[in-house]
All heavy atoms as a GROMACS GRO file, in nm:
protein
  633
    1MET      N    1   8.244   9.012   8.752
    1MET     CA    2   8.235   9.111   8.649
    1MET      C    3   8.090   9.153   8.637
    1MET      O    4   7.999   9.072   8.645
    1MET     CB    5   8.285   9.053   8.516
    1MET     CG    6   8.271   9.150   8.402
    1MET     SD    7   8.356   9.104   8.251
    1MET     CE    8   8.284   8.950   8.210
    2LYS      N    9   8.068   9.281   8.616
    2LYS     CA   10   7.934   9.335   8.598
    2LYS      C   11   7.928   9.399   8.461
    2LYS      O   12   8.013   9.479   8.424
    2LYS     CB   13   7.907   9.440   8.706
    2LYS     CG   14   7.773   9.510   8.689
    2LYS     CD   15   7.760   9.618   8.796
    2LYS     CE   16   7.636   9.700   8.773
    2LYS     NZ   17   7.628   9.813   8.866
    3LEU      N   18   7.830   9.364   8.383
    3LEU     CA   19   7.810   9.419   8.250
    3LEU      C   20   7.685   9.504   8.252
    3LEU      O   21   7.579   9.460   8.292
    3LEU     CB   22   7.796   9.308   8.146
    3LEU     CG   23   7.758   9.350   8.005
    3LEU    CD1   24   7.867   9.436   7.944
    3LEU    CD2   25   7.734   9.229   7.917
    4ALA      N   26   7.700   9.630   8.212
    4ALA     CA   27   7.586   9.720   8.206
    4ALA      C   28   7.592   9.792   8.073
    4ALA      O   29   7.696   9.833   8.027
    4ALA     CB   30   7.590   9.820   8.320
    5GLY      N   31   7.478   9.806   8.008
    5GLY     CA   32   7.475   9.876   7.881
    5GLY      C   33   7.333   9.882   7.828
    5GLY      O   34   7.240   9.827   7.885
    6ARG      N   35   7.318   9.948   7.716
    6ARG     CA   36   7.187   9.950   7.651
    6ARG      C   37   7.209   9.934   7.502
    6ARG      O   38   7.312   9.973   7.448
    6ARG     CB   39   7.111  10.078   7.682
    6ARG     CG   40   7.176  10.201   7.628
    6ARG     CD   41   7.103  10.326   7.662
    6ARG     NE   42   7.186  10.435   7.614
    6ARG     CZ   43   7.147  10.555   7.591
    6ARG    NH1   44   7.024  10.588   7.616
    6ARG    NH2   45   7.230  10.645   7.547
    7GLN      N   46   7.113   9.879   7.438
    7GLN     CA   47   7.124   9.848   7.296
    7GLN      C   48   7.015   9.924   7.220
    7GLN      O   49   6.899   9.920   7.258
    7GLN     CB   50   7.109   9.698   7.276
    7GLN     CG   51   7.132   9.653   7.136
    7GLN     CD   52   7.134   9.501   7.127
    7GLN    OE1   53   7.156   9.433   7.225
    7GLN    NE2   54   7.111   9.450   7.009
    8ARG      N   55   7.053   9.994   7.115
    8ARG     CA   56   6.956  10.069   7.036
    8ARG      C   57   6.896   9.985   6.926
    8ARG      O   58   6.782  10.000   6.890
    8ARG     CB   59   7.022  10.192   6.976
    8ARG     CG   60   7.047  10.299   7.076
    8ARG     CD   61   7.086  10.423   7.005
    8ARG     NE   62   7.049  10.536   7.088
    8ARG     CZ   63   7.055  10.659   7.050
    8ARG    NH1   64   7.095  10.690   6.929
    8ARG    NH2   65   7.021  10.755   7.131
    9ASN      N   66   6.978   9.902   6.868
    9ASN     CA   67   6.927   9.811   6.764
    9ASN      C   68   7.009   9.683   6.772
    9ASN      O   69   7.095   9.667   6.856
    9ASN     CB   70   6.934   9.877   6.626
    9ASN     CG   71   7.074   9.920   6.590
    9ASN    OD1   72   7.170   9.852   6.624
    9ASN    ND2   73   7.086  10.033   6.524
   10THR      N   74   6.987   9.593   6.682
   10THR     CA   75   7.055   9.464   6.691
   10THR      C   76   7.197   9.466   6.638
   10THR      O   77   7.270   9.373   6.656
   10THR     CB   78   6.974   9.358   6.614
   10THR    OG1   79   6.959   9.401   6.480
   10THR    CG2   80   6.839   9.336   6.677
   11ALA      N   81   7.239   9.576   6.573
   11ALA     CA   82   7.373   9.581   6.514
   11ALA      C   83   7.474   9.655   6.600
   11ALA      O   84   7.592   9.635   6.585
   11ALA     CB   85   7.366   9.646   6.376
   12CYS      N   86   7.430   9.742   6.690
   12CYS     CA   87   7.523   9.825   6.767
   12CYS      C   88   7.487   9.822   6.914
   12CYS      O   89   7.372   9.809   6.953
   12CYS     CB   90   7.518   9.970   6.719
   12CYS     SG   91   7.574   9.991   6.551
   13ILE      N   92   7.591   9.839   6.997
   13ILE     CA   93   7.572   9.852   7.141
   13ILE      C   94   7.629   9.988   7.181
   13ILE      O   95   7.742  10.020   7.149
   13ILE     CB   96   7.643   9.740   7.219
   13ILE    CG1   97   7.585   9.604   7.181
   13ILE    CG2   98   7.633   9.764   7.369
   13ILE    CD1   99   7.657   9.488   7.245
   14PHE      N  100   7.550  10.067   7.253
   14PHE     CA  101   7.594  10.198   7.300
   14PHE      C  102   7.602  10.195   7.452
   14PHE      O  103   7.532  10.118   7.518
   14PHE     CB  104   7.496  10.307   7.257
   14PHE     CG  105   7.492  10.326   7.108
   14PHE    CD1  106   7.399  10.260   7.031
   14PHE    CD2  107   7.583  10.409   7.046
   14PHE    CE1  108   7.396  10.277   6.895
   14PHE    CE2  109   7.582  10.427   6.910
   14PHE     CZ  110   7.487  10.362   6.833
   15ASP      N  111   7.685  10.280   7.510
   15ASP     CA  112   7.702  10.290   7.655
   15ASP      C  113   7.739  10.156   7.719
   15ASP      O  114   7.684  10.116   7.820
   15ASP     CB  115   7.573  10.343   7.722
   15ASP     CG  116   7.550  10.488   7.689
   15ASP    OD1  117   7.648  10.557   7.659
   15ASP    OD2  118   7.434  10.532   7.695
   16LEU      N  119   7.836  10.089   7.661
   16LEU     CA  120   7.882   9.962   7.714
   16LEU      C  121   7.980   9.987   7.828
   16LEU      O  122   8.069  10.070   7.816
   16LEU     CB  123   7.951   9.880   7.604
   16LEU     CG  124   8.002   9.743   7.643
   16LEU    CD1  125   7.886   9.654   7.685
   16LEU    CD2  126   8.077   9.680   7.528
   17ARG      N  127   7.964   9.915   7.937
   17ARG     CA  128   8.052   9.936   8.052
   17ARG      C  129   8.078   9.803   8.121
   17ARG      O  130   7.987   9.725   8.145
   17ARG     CB  131   7.985  10.031   8.149
   17ARG     CG  132   8.066  10.056   8.273
   17ARG     CD  133   7.996  10.154   8.363
   17ARG     NE  134   8.063  10.159   8.491
   17ARG     CZ  135   8.054  10.260   8.572
   17ARG    NH1  136   7.980  10.364   8.541
   17ARG    NH2  137   8.117  10.259   8.686
   18PHE      N  138   8.205   9.778   8.152
   18PHE     CA  139   8.246   9.661   8.230
   18PHE      C  140   8.307   9.711   8.360
   18PHE      O  141   8.395   9.796   8.359
   18PHE     CB  142   8.353   9.579   8.156
   18PHE     CG  143   8.300   9.494   8.047
   18PHE    CD1  144   8.301   9.541   7.917
   18PHE    CD2  145   8.252   9.369   8.072
   18PHE    CE1  146   8.254   9.463   7.814
   18PHE    CE2  147   8.205   9.289   7.970
   18PHE     CZ  148   8.206   9.336   7.840
   19ASP      N  149   8.264   9.657   8.472
   19ASP     CA  150   8.324   9.686   8.602
   19ASP      C  151   8.378   9.556   8.659
   19ASP      O  152   8.305   9.456   8.665
   19ASP     CB  153   8.220   9.743   8.700
   19ASP     CG  154   8.177   9.883   8.662
   19ASP    OD1  155   8.258   9.954   8.601
   19ASP    OD2  156   8.064   9.920   8.694
   20VAL      N  157   8.504   9.559   8.698
   20VAL     CA  158   8.566   9.438   8.751
   20VAL      C  159   8.635   9.473   8.882
   20VAL      O  160   8.712   9.569   8.889
   20VAL     CB  161   8.670   9.381   8.652
   20VAL    CG1  162   8.738   9.259   8.710
   20VAL    CG2  163   8.605   9.350   8.519
   21ASP      N  164   8.606   9.397   8.985
   21ASP     CA  165   8.677   9.409   9.112
   21ASP      C  166   8.783   9.300   9.113
   21ASP      O  167   8.752   9.182   9.116
   21ASP     CB  168   8.582   9.391   9.230
   21ASP     CG  169   8.482   9.505   9.239
   21ASP    OD1  170   8.521   9.617   9.203
   21ASP    OD2  171   8.369   9.482   9.282
   22TYR      N  172   8.910   9.342   9.108
   22TYR     CA  173   9.018   9.246   9.097
   22TYR      C  174   9.130   9.286   9.190
   22TYR      O  175   9.168   9.402   9.197
   22TYR     CB  176   9.070   9.244   8.952
   22TYR     CG  177   9.192   9.159   8.932
   22TYR    CD1  178   9.183   9.022   8.930
   22TYR    CD2  179   9.317   9.217   8.918
   22TYR    CE1  180   9.295   8.943   8.912
   22TYR    CE2  181   9.430   9.140   8.900
   22TYR     CZ  182   9.418   9.003   8.897
   22TYR     OH  183   9.528   8.925   8.880
   23ARG      N  184   9.182   9.193   9.261
   23ARG     CA  185   9.296   9.216   9.347
   23ARG      C  186   9.407   9.122   9.303
   23ARG      O  187   9.387   9.001   9.295
   23ARG     CB  188   9.261   9.191   9.492
   23ARG     CG  189   9.379   9.212   9.586
   23ARG     CD  190   9.337   9.190   9.727
   23ARG     NE  191   9.252   9.303   9.763
   23ARG     CZ  192   9.262   9.369   9.876
   23ARG    NH1  193   9.351   9.331   9.963
   23ARG    NH2  194   9.184   9.470   9.902
   24GLU      N  195   9.523   9.180   9.274
   24GLU     CA  196   9.636   9.098   9.233
   24GLU      C  197   9.674   9.004   9.345
   24GLU      O  198   9.687   9.048   9.459
   24GLU     CB  199   9.755   9.188   9.200
   24GLU     CG  200   9.786   9.192   9.054
   24GLU     CD  201   9.912   9.273   9.029
   24GLU    OE1  202   9.902   9.395   9.036
   24GLU    OE2  203  10.016   9.211   9.003
   25PRO      N  204   9.696   8.876   9.316
   25PRO     CA  205   9.725   8.782   9.422
   25PRO      C  206   9.855   8.813   9.497
   25PRO      O  207   9.864   8.794   9.617
   25PRO     CB  208   9.733   8.647   9.353
   25PRO     CG  209   9.745   8.676   9.208
   25PRO     CD  210   9.690   8.813   9.186
   26HIS      N  211   9.957   8.860   9.430
   26HIS     CA  212  10.084   8.892   9.495
   26HIS      C  213  10.123   9.036   9.465
   26HIS      O  214  10.240   9.068   9.451
   26HIS     CB  215  10.194   8.797   9.448
   26HIS     CG  216  10.162   8.654   9.476
   26HIS    ND1  217  10.159   8.602   9.603
   26HIS    CD2  218  10.127   8.553   9.394
   26HIS    CE1  219  10.126   8.474   9.597
   26HIS    NE2  220  10.106   8.442   9.471
   27GLY      N  221  10.023   9.122   9.453
   27GLY     CA  222  10.049   9.261   9.420
   27GLY      C  223  10.109   9.337   9.536
   27GLY      O  224  10.111   9.292   9.650
   28GLY      N  225  10.158   9.452   9.506
   28GLY     CA  226  10.217   9.536   9.607
   28GLY      C  227  10.314   9.633   9.542
   28GLY      O  228  10.332   9.631   9.421
   29PHE      N  229  10.374   9.714   9.622
   29PHE     CA  230  10.466   9.814   9.570
   29PHE      C  231  10.605   9.756   9.556
   29PHE      O  232  10.651   9.680   9.641
   29PHE     CB  233  10.470   9.934   9.666
   29PHE     CG  234  10.561  10.043   9.620
   29PHE    CD1  235  10.518  10.133   9.524
   29PHE    CD2  236  10.689  10.054   9.669
   29PHE    CE1  237  10.602  10.233   9.480
   29PHE    CE2  238  10.774  10.154   9.626
   29PHE     CZ  239  10.730  10.244   9.531
   30ARG      N  240  10.672   9.792   9.447
   30ARG     CA  241  10.814   9.762   9.427
   30ARG      C  242  10.885   9.894   9.404
   30ARG      O  243  10.828   9.985   9.346
   30ARG     CB  244  10.833   9.671   9.306
   30ARG     CG  245  10.782   9.530   9.331
   30ARG     CD  246  10.796   9.440   9.212
   30ARG     NE  247  10.932   9.437   9.159
   30ARG     CZ  248  10.963   9.379   9.044
   30ARG    NH1  249  10.870   9.322   8.972
   30ARG    NH2  250  11.088   9.380   9.002
   31PRO      N  251  11.008   9.907   9.450
   31PRO     CA  252  11.081  10.032   9.430
   31PRO      C  253  11.091  10.069   9.282
   31PRO      O  254  11.110   9.983   9.197
   31PRO     CB  255  11.220  10.004   9.488
   31PRO     CG  256  11.196   9.896   9.589
   31PRO     CD  257  11.086   9.812   9.531
   32VAL      N  258  11.074  10.199   9.254
   32VAL     CA  259  11.081  10.249   9.117
   32VAL      C  260  11.185  10.359   9.106
   32VAL      O  261  11.210  10.433   9.201
   32VAL     CB  262  10.944  10.301   9.067
   32VAL    CG1  263  10.844  10.189   9.051
   32VAL    CG2  264  10.890  10.408   9.158
   33LYS      N  265  11.246  10.366   8.989
   33LYS     CA  266  11.346  10.468   8.959
   33LYS      C  267  11.279  10.573   8.873
   33LYS      O  268  11.223  10.542   8.768
   33LYS     CB  269  11.463  10.404   8.886
   33LYS     CG  270  11.571  10.500   8.846
   33LYS     CD  271  11.681  10.421   8.776
   33LYS     CE  272  11.775  10.509   8.702
   33LYS     NZ  273  11.874  10.431   8.626
   34ILE      N  274  11.284  10.699   8.917
   34ILE     CA  275  11.221  10.809   8.846
   34ILE      C  276  11.332  10.901   8.796
   34ILE      O  277  11.414  10.948   8.875
   34ILE     CB  278  11.126  10.887   8.938
   34ILE    CG1  279  11.028  10.791   9.005
   34ILE    CG2  280  11.054  10.996   8.861
   34ILE    CD1  281  10.974  10.840   9.135
   35THR      N  282  11.335  10.924   8.666
   35THR     CA  283  11.437  11.010   8.607
   35THR      C  284  11.368  11.129   8.541
   35THR      O  285  11.285  11.109   8.451
   35THR     CB  286  11.520  10.934   8.503
   35THR    OG1  287  11.576  10.818   8.564
   35THR    CG2  288  11.632  11.021   8.448
   36TYR      N  289  11.400  11.249   8.586
   36TYR     CA  290  11.348  11.373   8.527
   36TYR      C  291  11.459  11.434   8.442
   36TYR      O  292  11.574  11.444   8.487
   36TYR     CB  293  11.310  11.474   8.635
   36TYR     CG  294  11.186  11.439   8.712
   36TYR    CD1  295  11.192  11.359   8.824
   36TYR    CD2  296  11.062  11.488   8.670
   36TYR    CE1  297  11.077  11.328   8.896
   36TYR    CE2  298  10.948  11.457   8.742
   36TYR     CZ  299  10.957  11.378   8.854
   36TYR     OH  300  10.844  11.347   8.924
   37LEU      N  301  11.425  11.477   8.322
   37LEU     CA  302  11.518  11.549   8.234
   37LEU      C  303  11.454  11.681   8.197
   37LEU      O  304  11.339  11.686   8.155
   37LEU     CB  305  11.546  11.467   8.108
   37LEU     CG  306  11.611  11.330   8.129
   37LEU    CD1  307  11.616  11.253   7.998
   37LEU    CD2  308  11.749  11.344   8.188
   38TRP      N  309  11.528  11.792   8.216
   38TRP     CA  310  11.477  11.923   8.184
   38TRP      C  311  11.592  12.014   8.147
   38TRP      O  312  11.709  11.974   8.155
   38TRP     CB  313  11.396  11.979   8.301
   38TRP     CG  314  11.475  12.026   8.419
   38TRP    CD1  315  11.517  12.154   8.443
   38TRP    CD2  316  11.523  11.949   8.528
   38TRP    NE1  317  11.587  12.161   8.561
   38TRP    CE2  318  11.593  12.036   8.615
   38TRP    CE3  319  11.516  11.815   8.562
   38TRP    CZ2  320  11.653  11.992   8.732
   38TRP    CZ3  321  11.575  11.773   8.679
   38TRP    CH2  322  11.642  11.860   8.763
   39GLU      N  323  11.558  12.135   8.106
   39GLU     CA  324  11.659  12.236   8.074
   39GLU      C  325  11.634  12.361   8.157
   39GLU      O  326  11.520  12.398   8.181
   39GLU     CB  327  11.654  12.275   7.926
   39GLU     CG  328  11.709  12.171   7.833
   39GLU     CD  329  11.709  12.217   7.688
   39GLU    OE1  330  11.671  12.332   7.659
   39GLU    OE2  331  11.746  12.136   7.603
   40GLU      N  332  11.744  12.423   8.198
   40GLU     CA  333  11.739  12.554   8.263
   40GLU      C  334  11.836  12.644   8.188
   40GLU      O  335  11.955  12.613   8.180
   40GLU     CB  336  11.783  12.544   8.409
   40GLU     CG  337  11.683  12.477   8.499
   40GLU     CD  338  11.732  12.471   8.643
   40GLU    OE1  339  11.814  12.556   8.683
   40GLU    OE2  340  11.690  12.380   8.714
   41ASN      N  341  11.786  12.752   8.132
   41ASN     CA  342  11.869  12.845   8.055
   41ASN      C  343  11.948  12.774   7.945
   41ASN      O  344  12.065  12.802   7.922
   41ASN     CB  345  11.965  12.923   8.146
   41ASN     CG  346  11.891  13.011   8.243
   41ASN    OD1  347  11.787  13.067   8.210
   41ASN    ND2  348  11.942  13.022   8.364
   42GLY      N  349  11.887  12.675   7.881
   42GLY     CA  350  11.951  12.602   7.772
   42GLY      C  351  12.046  12.492   7.818
   42GLY      O  352  12.099  12.418   7.735
   43GLN      N  353  12.068  12.477   7.948
   43GLN     CA  354  12.157  12.374   8.001
   43GLN      C  355  12.076  12.251   8.042
   43GLN      O  356  11.978  12.264   8.116
   43GLN     CB  357  12.234  12.426   8.123
   43GLN     CG  358  12.325  12.543   8.093
   43GLN     CD  359  12.435  12.504   7.995
   43GLN    OE1  360  12.498  12.401   8.009
   43GLN    NE2  361  12.455  12.588   7.895
   44PRO      N  362  12.115  12.132   7.995
   44PRO     CA  363  12.041  12.011   8.034
   44PRO      C  364  12.061  11.978   8.182
   44PRO      O  365  12.172  11.994   8.236
   44PRO     CB  366  12.100  11.902   7.945
   44PRO     CG  367  12.233  11.953   7.902
   44PRO     CD  368  12.225  12.103   7.904
   45LYS      N  369  11.956  11.937   8.247
   45LYS     CA  370  11.958  11.898   8.388
   45LYS      C  371  11.893  11.762   8.402
   45LYS      O  372  11.808  11.723   8.322
   45LYS     CB  373  11.882  11.999   8.476
   45LYS     CG  374  11.934  12.141   8.468
   45LYS     CD  375  12.064  12.155   8.541
   45LYS     CE  376  12.108  12.300   8.537
   45LYS     NZ  377  12.219  12.326   8.624
   46GLU      N  378  11.932  11.690   8.507
   46GLU     CA  379  11.878  11.556   8.530
   46GLU      C  380  11.868  11.532   8.680
   46GLU      O  381  11.954  11.575   8.757
   46GLU     CB  382  11.972  11.451   8.468
   46GLU     CG  383  11.928  11.308   8.493
   46GLU     CD  384  12.025  11.207   8.434
   46GLU    OE1  385  12.139  11.200   8.486
   46GLU    OE2  386  11.986  11.139   8.341
   47ASP      N  387  11.761  11.465   8.721
   47ASP     CA  388  11.745  11.423   8.859
   47ASP      C  389  11.696  11.279   8.859
   47ASP      O  390  11.598  11.247   8.791
   47ASP     CB  391  11.644  11.512   8.933
   47ASP     CG  392  11.631  11.470   9.078
   47ASP    OD1  393  11.718  11.510   9.158
   47ASP    OD2  394  11.537  11.396   9.110
   48VAL      N  395  11.766  11.193   8.932
   48VAL     CA  396  11.726  11.052   8.942
   48VAL      C  397  11.693  11.024   9.088
   48VAL      O  398  11.769  11.060   9.179
   48VAL     CB  399  11.840  10.959   8.895
   48VAL    CG1  400  11.799  10.813   8.911
   48VAL    CG2  401  11.877  10.988   8.750
   49HIS      N  402  11.577  10.962   9.110
   49HIS     CA  403  11.531  10.933   9.245
   49HIS      C  404  11.476  10.791   9.247
   49HIS      O  405  11.404  10.750   9.155
   49HIS     CB  406  11.423  11.031   9.288
   49HIS     CG  407  11.370  11.004   9.424
   49HIS    ND1  408  11.438  11.040   9.538
   49HIS    CD2  409  11.257  10.942   9.465
   49HIS    CE1  410  11.367  11.002   9.644
   49HIS    NE2  411  11.258  10.942   9.602
   50ILE      N  412  11.508  10.715   9.350
   50ILE     CA  413  11.450  10.581   9.368
   50ILE      C  414  11.350  10.590   9.482
   50ILE      O  415  11.385  10.620   9.597
   50ILE     CB  416  11.558  10.476   9.397
   50ILE    CG1  417  11.649  10.465   9.275
   50ILE    CG2  418  11.492  10.342   9.430
   50ILE    CD1  419  11.760  10.365   9.287
   51ALA      N  420  11.224  10.568   9.448
   51ALA     CA  421  11.116  10.570   9.548
   51ALA      C  422  11.105  10.430   9.609
   51ALA      O  423  11.082  10.332   9.538
   51ALA     CB  424  10.985  10.610   9.484
   52ARG      N  425  11.124  10.422   9.740
   52ARG     CA  426  11.122  10.292   9.808
   52ARG      C  427  10.992  10.266   9.883
   52ARG      O  428  10.968  10.154   9.928
   52ARG     CB  429  11.240  10.284   9.904
   52ARG     CG  430  11.372  10.301   9.831
   52ARG     CD  431  11.492  10.270   9.918
   52ARG     NE  432  11.617  10.308   9.856
   52ARG     CZ  433  11.675  10.245   9.754
   52ARG    NH1  434  11.615  10.140   9.701
   52ARG    NH2  435  11.789  10.286   9.704
   53GLU      N  436  10.908  10.366   9.896
   53GLU     CA  437  10.778  10.355   9.963
   53GLU      C  438  10.670  10.408   9.869
   53GLU      O  439  10.693  10.503   9.795
   53GLU     CB  440  10.777  10.435  10.093
   53GLU     CG  441  10.881  10.391  10.194
   53GLU     CD  442  10.852  10.254  10.251
   53GLU    OE1  443  10.733  10.219  10.265
   53GLU    OE2  444  10.949  10.182  10.282
   54PRO      N  445  10.549  10.354   9.874
   54PRO     CA  446  10.444  10.397   9.780
   54PRO      C  447  10.399  10.542   9.798
   54PRO      O  448  10.359  10.606   9.703
   54PRO     CB  449  10.329  10.301   9.806
   54PRO     CG  450  10.356  10.238   9.937
   54PRO     CD  451  10.504  10.244   9.958
   55ARG      N  452  10.408  10.598   9.915
   55ARG     CA  453  10.362  10.736   9.938
   55ARG      C  454  10.479  10.834   9.955
   55ARG      O  455  10.463  10.942  10.009
   55ARG     CB  456  10.269  10.742  10.059
   55ARG     CG  457  10.144  10.660  10.038
   55ARG     CD  458  10.038  10.701  10.137
   55ARG     NE  459   9.920  10.620  10.120
   55ARG     CZ  460   9.819  10.650  10.041
   55ARG    NH1  461   9.823  10.760   9.971
   55ARG    NH2  462   9.715  10.571  10.031
   56GLU      N  463  10.594  10.794   9.909
   56GLU     CA  464  10.713  10.878   9.924
   56GLU      C  465  10.704  11.003   9.836
   56GLU      O  466  10.655  10.997   9.724
   56GLU     CB  467  10.836  10.796   9.882
   56GLU     CG  468  10.967  10.865   9.902
   56GLU     CD  469  11.083  10.771   9.870
   56GLU    OE1  470  11.069  10.649   9.891
   56GLU    OE2  471  11.185  10.822   9.825
   57THR      N  472  10.748  11.116   9.889
   57THR     CA  473  10.750  11.240   9.813
   57THR      C  474  10.889  11.302   9.822
   57THR      O  475  10.965  11.272   9.915
   57THR     CB  476  10.648  11.343   9.865
   57THR    OG1  477  10.681  11.378   9.999
   57THR    CG2  478  10.506  11.287   9.860
   58TYR      N  479  10.921  11.386   9.725
   58TYR     CA  480  11.046  11.460   9.728
   58TYR      C  481  11.033  11.580   9.636
   58TYR      O  482  10.941  11.588   9.556
   58TYR     CB  483  11.165  11.372   9.689
   58TYR     CG  484  11.170  11.333   9.544
   58TYR    CD1  485  11.257  11.397   9.456
   58TYR    CD2  486  11.090  11.232   9.493
   58TYR    CE1  487  11.263  11.362   9.323
   58TYR    CE2  488  11.096  11.196   9.361
   58TYR     CZ  489  11.183  11.261   9.276
   58TYR     OH  490  11.187  11.226   9.145
   59ALA      N  491  11.124  11.675   9.650
   59ALA     CA  492  11.117  11.798   9.572
   59ALA      C  493  11.244  11.814   9.489
   59ALA      O  494  11.351  11.771   9.530
   59ALA     CB  495  11.101  11.918   9.664
   60ILE      N  496  11.229  11.876   9.374
   60ILE     CA  497  11.342  11.912   9.289
   60ILE      C  498  11.346  12.064   9.287
   60ILE      O  499  11.247  12.129   9.253
   60ILE     CB  500  11.324  11.856   9.146
   60ILE    CG1  501  11.320  11.704   9.150
   60ILE    CG2  502  11.438  11.906   9.057
   60ILE    CD1  503  11.287  11.641   9.015
   61ARG      N  504  11.458  12.123   9.322
   61ARG     CA  505  11.474  12.268   9.324
   61ARG      C  506  11.541  12.312   9.194
   61ARG      O  507  11.645  12.259   9.156
   61ARG     CB  508  11.561  12.312   9.442
   61ARG     CG  509  11.512  12.262   9.575
   61ARG     CD  510  11.395  12.343   9.625
   61ARG     NE  511  11.358  12.295   9.757
   61ARG     CZ  512  11.234  12.270   9.792
   61ARG    NH1  513  11.137  12.290   9.709
   61ARG    NH2  514  11.207  12.227   9.913
   62CYS      N  515  11.481  12.408   9.127
   62CYS     CA  516  11.535  12.460   9.001
   62CYS      C  517  11.586  12.602   9.024
   62CYS      O  518  11.525  12.680   9.096
   62CYS     CB  519  11.428  12.461   8.892
   62CYS     SG  520  11.369  12.295   8.851
   63GLY      N  521  11.697  12.635   8.957
   63GLY     CA  522  11.754  12.767   8.970
   63GLY      C  523  11.681  12.872   8.889
   63GLY      O  524  11.679  12.989   8.922
   64SER      N  525  11.620  12.830   8.779
   64SER     CA  526  11.543  12.920   8.694
   64SER      C  527  11.424  12.842   8.637
   64SER      O  528  11.407  12.725   8.666
   64SER     CB  529  11.630  12.976   8.581
   64SER     OG  530  11.673  12.872   8.497
   65ARG      N  531  11.346  12.908   8.555
   65ARG     CA  532  11.227  12.844   8.499
   65ARG      C  533  11.269  12.722   8.414
   65ARG      O  534  11.343  12.736   8.317
   65ARG     CB  535  11.150  12.943   8.414
   65ARG     CG  536  11.020  12.890   8.364
   65ARG     CD  537  10.946  12.997   8.284
   65ARG     NE  538  10.826  12.941   8.229
   65ARG     CZ  539  10.706  12.955   8.281
   65ARG    NH1  540  10.692  13.025   8.392
   65ARG    NH2  541  10.600  12.901   8.227
   66PRO      N  542  11.221  12.602   8.449
   66PRO     CA  543  11.262  12.482   8.376
   66PRO      C  544  11.178  12.458   8.250
   66PRO      O  545  11.062  12.498   8.242
   66PRO     CB  546  11.239  12.370   8.477
   66PRO     CG  547  11.125  12.419   8.560
   66PRO     CD  548  11.142  12.569   8.567
   67LEU      N  549  11.239  12.391   8.155
   67LEU     CA  550  11.170  12.343   8.036
   67LEU      C  551  11.175  12.191   8.043
   67LEU      O  552  11.281  12.131   8.025
   67LEU     CB  553  11.236  12.393   7.908
   67LEU     CG  554  11.180  12.337   7.778
   67LEU    CD1  555  11.035  12.376   7.760
   67LEU    CD2  556  11.264  12.384   7.660
   68MET      N  557  11.060  12.128   8.076
   68MET     CA  558  11.055  11.984   8.096
   68MET      C  559  11.077  11.911   7.965
   68MET      O  560  11.017  11.944   7.864
   68MET     CB  561  10.920  11.945   8.156
   68MET     CG  562  10.913  11.804   8.198
   68MET     SD  563  11.036  11.778   8.324
   68MET     CE  564  10.954  11.671   8.430
   69LYS      N  565  11.163  11.809   7.967
   69LYS     CA  566  11.190  11.728   7.848
   69LYS      C  567  11.127  11.589   7.858
   69LYS      O  568  11.060  11.544   7.768
   69LYS     CB  569  11.342  11.714   7.826
   69LYS     CG  570  11.410  11.844   7.792
   69LYS     CD  571  11.360  11.893   7.658
   69LYS     CE  572  11.434  12.016   7.612
   69LYS     NZ  573  11.397  12.058   7.481
   70SER      N  574  11.149  11.520   7.970
   70SER     CA  575  11.089  11.387   7.985
   70SER      C  576  11.092  11.341   8.130
   70SER      O  577  11.172  11.389   8.211
   70SER     CB  578  11.162  11.284   7.897
   70SER     OG  579  11.290  11.260   7.945
   71ILE      N  580  11.006  11.244   8.158
   71ILE     CA  581  11.003  11.174   8.285
   71ILE      C  582  11.004  11.026   8.250
   71ILE      O  583  10.923  10.978   8.171
   71ILE     CB  584  10.877  11.205   8.368
   71ILE    CG1  585  10.868  11.354   8.397
   71ILE    CG2  586  10.877  11.124   8.497
   71ILE    CD1  587  10.738  11.393   8.463
   72VAL      N  588  11.097  10.952   8.309
   72VAL     CA  589  11.108  10.808   8.286
   72VAL      C  590  11.083  10.736   8.418
   72VAL      O  591  11.144  10.770   8.519
   72VAL     CB  592  11.248  10.770   8.232
   72VAL    CG1  593  11.257  10.620   8.209
   72VAL    CG2  594  11.277  10.846   8.103
   73LEU      N  595  10.993  10.639   8.415
   73LEU     CA  596  10.961  10.561   8.535
   73LEU      C  597  10.989  10.415   8.503
   73LEU      O  598  10.935  10.361   8.406
   73LEU     CB  599  10.814  10.580   8.573
   73LEU     CG  600  10.764  10.502   8.692
   73LEU    CD1  601  10.827  10.554   8.819
   73LEU    CD2  602  10.614  10.508   8.701
   74GLU      N  603  11.074  10.352   8.583
   74GLU     CA  604  11.108  10.211   8.561
   74GLU      C  605  11.131  10.144   8.695
   74GLU      O  606  11.156  10.212   8.795
   74GLU     CB  607  11.231  10.199   8.471
   74GLU     CG  608  11.352  10.273   8.522
   74GLU     CD  609  11.462  10.285   8.419
   74GLU    OE1  610  11.462  10.211   8.320
   74GLU    OE2  611  11.549  10.370   8.439
   75LEU      N  612  11.123  10.011   8.698
   75LEU     CA  613  11.148   9.939   8.821
   75LEU      C  614  11.293   9.956   8.858
   75LEU      O  615  11.383   9.948   8.774
   75LEU     CB  616  11.115   9.791   8.804
   75LEU     CG  617  10.967   9.757   8.791
   75LEU    CD1  618  10.948   9.609   8.764
   75LEU    CD2  619  10.892   9.796   8.917
   76ALA      N  620  11.319   9.978   8.987
   76ALA     CA  621  11.456   9.992   9.036
   76ALA      C  622  11.520   9.854   9.044
   76ALA      O  623  11.453   9.754   9.071
   76ALA     CB  624  11.455  10.059   9.173
   77GLU      N  625  11.648   9.850   9.020
   77GLU     CA  626  11.720   9.723   9.027
   77GLU      C  627  11.770   9.695   9.164
   77GLU      O  628  11.794   9.778   9.244
   77GLU     CB  629  11.836   9.724   8.929
   77GLU     CG  630  11.790   9.731   8.788
   77GLU     CD  631  11.906   9.734   8.690
   77GLU    OE1  632  12.022   9.716   8.731
   77GLU    OE2  633  11.879   9.753   8.571
   0.00000   0.00000   0.00000
């Protein structure tokens, strides 16, 4: 851990910064489930995708201008 900062007086610390180089011992990618909820012309729409690779991409095609409601990201079962 590296601590860098400067002190203006004895009561306050300004520009405090901590830098930590940390690698998770058993870290890595796990599949995630991504759920998009939106509306098109007042009709609710949903798309569920399970990403199995960390750099995976995909597209959602909309018939008209969408109104985004929510995005849910959770671990896939």
